[in-house]
MDAnalysis code that builds the backbone (N, CA, C; Angstrom):
import MDAnalysis as mda
import numpy as np

u = mda.Universe.empty(267, n_residues=89, atom_resindex=np.repeat(np.arange(89), 3), trajectory=True)
u.add_TopologyAttr("name", ["N", "CA", "C"] * 89)
u.add_TopologyAttr("resid", np.arange(1, 90))
u.add_TopologyAttr("resname", ["MET", "GLY", "ASP", "SER", "LYS", "GLU", "PHE", "TYR", "TYR", "GLU", "PRO", "ALA", "GLU", "GLY", "GLU", "SER", "LEU", "SER", "THR", "GLU", "VAL", "VAL", "THR", "ALA", "VAL", "ALA", "LYS", "ALA", "HIS", "ASP", "GLU", "ASP", "VAL", "ILE", "GLU", "GLN", "GLU", "TRP", "LEU", "ILE", "SER", "LYS", "ASP", "ILE", "ASN", "THR", "ASP", "ALA", "LEU", "ASP", "GLY", "LEU", "PHE", "GLN", "GLU", "ARG", "ASN", "LEU", "ASN", "MET", "THR", "LEU", "GLN", "PHE", "GLU", "ALA", "ASP", "GLY", "THR", "THR", "VAL", "THR", "ILE", "ILE", "ALA", "ASP", "ARG", "ARG", "GLY", "ASP", "PRO", "ARG", "ILE", "LYS", "ILE", "GLU", "SER", "HIS", "ARG"])
u.atoms.positions = np.array([
    [36.867, 10.953, 101.446],
    [36.797, 10.398, 100.111],
    [38.172, 9.861, 99.743],
    [38.242, 8.734, 99.055],
    [39.504, 8.116, 98.673],
    [40.153, 8.816, 97.505],
    [41.210, 8.191, 97.045],
    [41.926, 8.738, 95.901],
    [41.064, 8.675, 94.647],
    [41.268, 9.645, 93.779],
    [40.596, 9.659, 92.481],
    [41.544, 9.108, 91.442],
    [40.995, 8.537, 90.399],
    [41.818, 8.128, 89.264],
    [41.150, 8.603, 87.995],
    [41.978, 9.033, 87.055],
    [41.466, 9.550, 85.788],
    [41.564, 8.494, 84.705],
    [40.599, 8.521, 83.813],
    [40.520, 7.574, 82.713],
    [40.028, 8.337, 81.492],
    [40.708, 8.197, 80.372],
    [40.287, 8.850, 79.122],
    [39.766, 7.798, 78.160],
    [38.746, 8.162, 77.427],
    [38.110, 7.240, 76.498],
    [37.810, 7.965, 75.199],
    [38.239, 7.394, 74.104],
    [37.965, 7.960, 72.776],
    [36.748, 7.231, 72.201],
    [35.654, 7.937, 71.982],
    [34.452, 7.299, 71.442],
    [34.692, 6.669, 70.068],
    [34.036, 5.544, 69.845],
    [34.117, 4.862, 68.554],
    [33.275, 5.613, 67.529],
    [33.725, 5.603, 66.319],
    [32.988, 6.252, 65.226],
    [31.637, 5.564, 65.062],
    [30.578, 6.352, 65.002],
    [29.254, 5.806, 64.747],
    [28.452, 5.438, 65.985],
    [29.062, 5.406, 67.162],
    [28.334, 5.098, 68.390],
    [27.751, 6.378, 68.967],
    [26.617, 6.268, 69.640],
    [26.036, 7.445, 70.283],
    [26.909, 7.837, 71.472],
    [26.946, 9.118, 71.753],
    [27.767, 9.608, 72.847],
    [27.299, 9.038, 74.184],
    [25.993, 8.929, 74.376],
    [25.482, 8.378, 75.638],
    [25.933, 6.929, 75.836],
    [25.947, 6.141, 74.789],
    [26.440, 4.765, 74.873],
    [27.918, 4.752, 75.226],
    [28.669, 5.660, 74.640],
    [30.094, 5.730, 74.911],
    [30.386, 6.176, 76.347],
    [29.558, 7.074, 76.895],
    [29.727, 7.486, 78.289],
    [29.493, 6.293, 79.216],
    [28.450, 5.519, 78.968],
    [28.167, 4.327, 79.773],
    [29.349, 3.365, 79.703],
    [29.892, 3.159, 78.529],
    [31.044, 2.271, 78.351],
    [32.262, 2.806, 79.101],
    [32.508, 4.103, 79.006],
    [33.664, 4.708, 79.673],
    [33.556, 4.596, 81.192],
    [32.376, 4.839, 81.744],
    [32.183, 4.722, 83.198],
    [32.397, 3.278, 83.636],
    [31.850, 2.322, 82.903],
    [32.040, 0.909, 83.248],
    [33.518, 0.526, 83.218],
    [34.235, 0.931, 82.180],
    [35.655, 0.604, 82.080],
    [36.465, 1.245, 83.207],
    [36.109, 2.464, 83.562],
    [36.821, 3.147, 84.643],
    [36.647, 2.425, 85.974],
    [35.527, 1.735, 86.138],
    [35.254, 1.001, 87.376],
    [35.539, -0.491, 87.242],
    [36.155, -0.883, 86.143],
    [36.443, -2.302, 85.895],
    [35.189, -3.157, 85.986],
    [34.099, -2.647, 85.423],
    [32.830, -3.361, 85.414],
    [32.433, -3.696, 83.984],
    [31.626, -4.720, 83.841],
    [31.049, -5.065, 82.555],
    [29.929, -4.074, 82.250],
    [29.856, -3.588, 81.033],
    [28.859, -2.591, 80.650],
    [27.442, -3.100, 80.931],
    [27.166, -4.332, 80.600],
    [25.824, -4.897, 80.762],
    [25.497, -5.137, 82.241],
    [26.474, -5.502, 83.043],
    [26.225, -5.867, 84.431],
    [26.292, -4.704, 85.417],
    [26.753, -3.530, 84.984],
    [26.823, -2.412, 85.923],
    [25.421, -1.984, 86.342],
    [25.301, -1.500, 87.567],
    [23.999, -1.124, 88.106],
    [23.541, 0.263, 87.671],
    [24.481, 1.142, 87.335],
    [24.142, 2.513, 86.978],
    [23.416, 2.575, 85.644],
    [22.328, 3.331, 85.607],
    [21.591, 3.590, 84.375],
    [21.727, 5.066, 84.047],
    [22.314, 5.374, 82.926],
    [22.561, 6.766, 82.549],
    [21.272, 7.578, 82.503],
    [20.182, 6.947, 82.119],
    [18.914, 7.673, 81.963],
    [18.362, 8.187, 83.297],
    [18.860, 7.702, 84.416],
    [18.429, 8.220, 85.717],
    [19.086, 9.561, 86.023],
    [20.224, 9.844, 85.406],
    [20.979, 11.069, 85.674],
    [21.010, 12.056, 84.516],
    [20.921, 11.566, 83.294],
    [21.148, 12.387, 82.107],
    [20.055, 12.129, 81.071],
    [19.624, 13.183, 80.393],
    [18.734, 13.039, 79.249],
    [19.618, 12.606, 78.077],
    [19.546, 11.353, 77.704],
    [20.456, 10.804, 76.686],
    [20.239, 11.424, 75.310],
    [18.997, 11.740, 74.966],
    [18.750, 12.380, 73.670],
    [19.423, 13.748, 73.607],
    [19.334, 14.501, 74.703],
    [19.978, 15.821, 74.747],
    [21.498, 15.681, 74.681],
    [22.041, 14.715, 75.414],
    [23.495, 14.498, 75.390],
    [23.959, 14.146, 73.986],
    [23.272, 13.229, 73.348],
    [23.658, 12.824, 71.991],
    [23.551, 13.990, 71.014],
    [22.559, 14.844, 71.200],
    [22.361, 15.966, 70.299],
    [23.359, 17.096, 70.475],
    [23.905, 17.252, 71.675],
    [24.834, 18.357, 71.938],
    [26.052, 18.342, 71.034],
    [26.577, 17.186, 70.780],
    [27.828, 17.092, 70.046],
    [27.630, 16.680, 68.591],
    [26.406, 16.822, 68.084],
    [26.124, 16.508, 66.686],
    [26.692, 17.558, 65.745],
    [26.662, 18.805, 66.188],
    [27.183, 19.895, 65.364],
    [28.699, 19.817, 65.296],
    [29.231, 20.021, 64.147],
    [30.686, 20.049, 63.985],
    [31.188, 21.472, 64.202],
    [32.467, 21.621, 64.284],
    [33.118, 22.914, 64.496],
    [32.738, 23.547, 65.833],
    [32.438, 22.723, 66.811],
    [32.163, 23.211, 68.158],
    [33.382, 22.965, 69.024],
    [33.702, 23.912, 69.842],
    [34.748, 23.755, 70.836],
    [34.034, 23.872, 72.172],
    [33.642, 22.727, 72.755],
    [32.739, 22.728, 73.894],
    [33.194, 21.721, 74.939],
    [32.882, 22.014, 76.212],
    [33.133, 21.089, 77.314],
    [31.848, 20.948, 78.121],
    [31.525, 19.697, 78.478],
    [30.365, 19.398, 79.311],
    [30.852, 18.540, 80.463],
    [30.421, 18.874, 81.696],
    [30.842, 18.099, 82.858],
    [29.636, 17.804, 83.733],
    [29.564, 16.558, 84.251],
    [28.498, 16.181, 85.163],
    [28.978, 15.063, 86.078],
    [28.272, 14.882, 87.187],
    [28.571, 13.840, 88.169],
    [27.627, 12.667, 87.930],
    [28.179, 11.451, 87.954],
    [27.351, 10.262, 87.771],
    [28.084, 9.025, 88.265],
    [27.407, 8.180, 88.998],
    [27.899, 6.880, 89.443],
    [29.286, 6.957, 90.080],
    [29.467, 7.890, 90.989],
    [30.752, 8.001, 91.681],
    [31.869, 8.519, 90.799],
    [31.508, 9.227, 89.741],
    [32.514, 9.764, 88.824],
    [32.187, 11.209, 88.463],
    [33.202, 11.878, 87.982],
    [33.007, 13.151, 87.297],
    [33.275, 12.863, 85.827],
    [32.275, 13.072, 84.996],
    [32.391, 12.837, 83.561],
    [32.603, 14.192, 82.888],
    [33.667, 14.292, 82.105],
    [33.933, 15.512, 81.347],
    [34.044, 15.126, 79.879],
    [33.238, 15.766, 79.053],
    [33.281, 15.520, 77.612],
    [33.815, 16.789, 76.966],
    [34.896, 16.629, 76.247],
    [35.565, 17.767, 75.620],
    [35.538, 17.568, 74.110],
    [34.981, 18.538, 73.397],
    [34.971, 18.476, 71.934],
    [36.103, 19.347, 71.415],
    [36.861, 18.791, 70.474],
    [37.928, 19.579, 69.871],
    [37.340, 20.507, 68.809],
    [38.190, 21.202, 68.098],
    [37.720, 22.182, 67.103],
    [36.879, 21.556, 66.004],
    [37.077, 20.271, 65.746],
    [36.274, 19.588, 64.725],
    [34.966, 19.060, 65.301],
    [34.798, 19.168, 66.632],
    [33.589, 18.663, 67.268],
    [33.695, 17.225, 67.713],
    [34.871, 16.617, 67.570],
    [35.055, 15.224, 67.987],
    [35.203, 15.166, 69.507],
    [34.314, 14.422, 70.189],
    [34.364, 14.384, 71.644],
    [35.414, 13.414, 72.186],
    [35.935, 13.757, 73.343],
    [36.833, 12.896, 74.119],
    [36.251, 12.853, 75.514],
    [36.141, 11.663, 76.095],
    [35.513, 11.494, 77.402],
    [36.601, 11.288, 78.451],
    [36.530, 12.085, 79.507],
    [37.427, 11.940, 80.651],
    [36.567, 11.519, 81.838],
    [36.957, 10.441, 82.498],
    [36.257, 9.957, 83.679],
    [37.198, 10.084, 84.862],
    [36.736, 10.744, 85.906],
    [37.485, 10.797, 87.153],
    [36.678, 9.996, 88.162],
    [37.180, 8.802, 88.503],
    [36.462, 7.903, 89.406],
    [36.754, 8.295, 90.851],
    [35.704, 8.356, 91.652],
    [35.843, 8.691, 93.070],
    [35.572, 7.478, 93.952],
    [35.572, 6.316, 93.370],
    [35.322, 5.100, 94.155],
    [36.601, 4.617, 94.788],
])
């Protein structure tokens, strides 16, 4: 396996977390969001993902593998998520 590179992405206010994960993965791979081949719904239940971080005052981390990446979502004490992408391409 080649070198990994890390990429951090701060979700935009008002966007669903699943949409932001798709955007973060595309940016990490220097791909256009619309033109990338990966579909998040093949790997992740998007409704469940979006619902996990709806509650505030959560200090939570979620990690999963998708599209040649390790996606880590970290919520701070206020529940605001930060997305870390580790690309393995």
